[in-house]
C-alpha positions in Angstrom: 70.3 -102.1 13.0 70.6 -99.0 15.0 67.9 -99.2 17.6 68.9 -99.2 21.3 67.3 -102.6 21.8 69.3 -104.2 19.0 72.4 -102.6 20.4 71.7 -104.0 23.9 71.0 -107.4 22.5 74.2 -107.3 20.4 76.2 -106.2 23.4 74.9 -109.0 25.6 75.6 -111.6 23.0 79.2 -110.3 22.6 79.7 -110.4 26.3 78.5 -114.0 26.6 80.2 -115.2 23.4 83.2 -112.9 22.8 84.0 -112.5 19.1 80.4 -113.3 18.0 78.7 -111.4 15.3 75.0 -110.6 15.7 72.9 -110.2 12.6 69.3 -109.8 11.7 67.6 -113.0 10.6 64.4 -113.2 8.6 62.4 -116.2 9.9 60.1 -118.0 7.4 57.8 -118.8 10.3 55.2 -116.7 12.0 54.9 -115.4 15.6 52.4 -113.5 17.7 54.7 -110.4 17.4 52.7 -109.2 14.4 49.8 -108.4 16.7 52.0 -106.5 19.1 53.6 -104.6 16.2 50.1 -103.5 15.1 49.6 -102.2 18.6 52.7 -100.0 18.3 55.3 -102.2 20.1 58.8 -102.8 18.8 59.3 -106.6 18.7 62.4 -108.7 18.3 62.4 -112.4 17.8 65.3 -114.1 19.5 66.9 -117.5 19.1 69.6 -117.3 21.8 71.7 -120.2 20.6 74.8 -120.9 18.6 73.6 -122.9 15.6 75.1 -124.3 12.5 73.2 -124.0 9.3 72.3 -127.6 9.5 70.8 -127.1 13.0 68.9 -124.1 11.7 67.5 -126.2 8.9 66.4 -128.8 11.4 64.3 -126.5 13.5 60.9 -128.2 14.0 62.1 -131.1 11.9 62.6 -134.8 12.8 65.1 -135.3 15.6 65.3 -131.6 16.4 67.9 -131.2 19.2 70.5 -128.9 20.8 73.3 -129.4 23.1 73.2 -128.7 26.9 76.0 -126.2 26.4 74.0 -124.3 23.7 70.9 -124.4 26.0 72.9 -122.9 28.9 74.4 -120.2 26.7 70.9 -119.4 25.4 69.5 -119.1 28.9 72.4 -116.7 29.9 71.8 -114.5 26.8 68.1 -114.4 27.4 68.4 -113.6 31.1 71.0 -110.9 30.6 69.0 -109.3 27.7 65.9 -109.1 29.8 67.8 -107.5 32.6 69.4 -105.0 30.3 66.1 -104.1 28.5 64.6 -103.5 31.9 67.4 -101.0 32.7 67.2 -99.2 29.4 66.1 -95.6 29.4 
């Protein structure tokens, strides 16, 4: 993806988790972003976590969980991303 917002997000993730690869992900679920898109906003869903395929399959399932380390990493990614978006031209 070549938008400035995806580039910012990708850069932040790579700063927090060096060597990581950021890819688009199509979620089978729904979000409120469809309403924002209809109003002309660019929207990105974000799961700021390192997850195995098994963890992804378990989202909203029985015994859904994550580690404290993954939670901390996700908070750092989200925080830095919001700051960078705020500073974007």
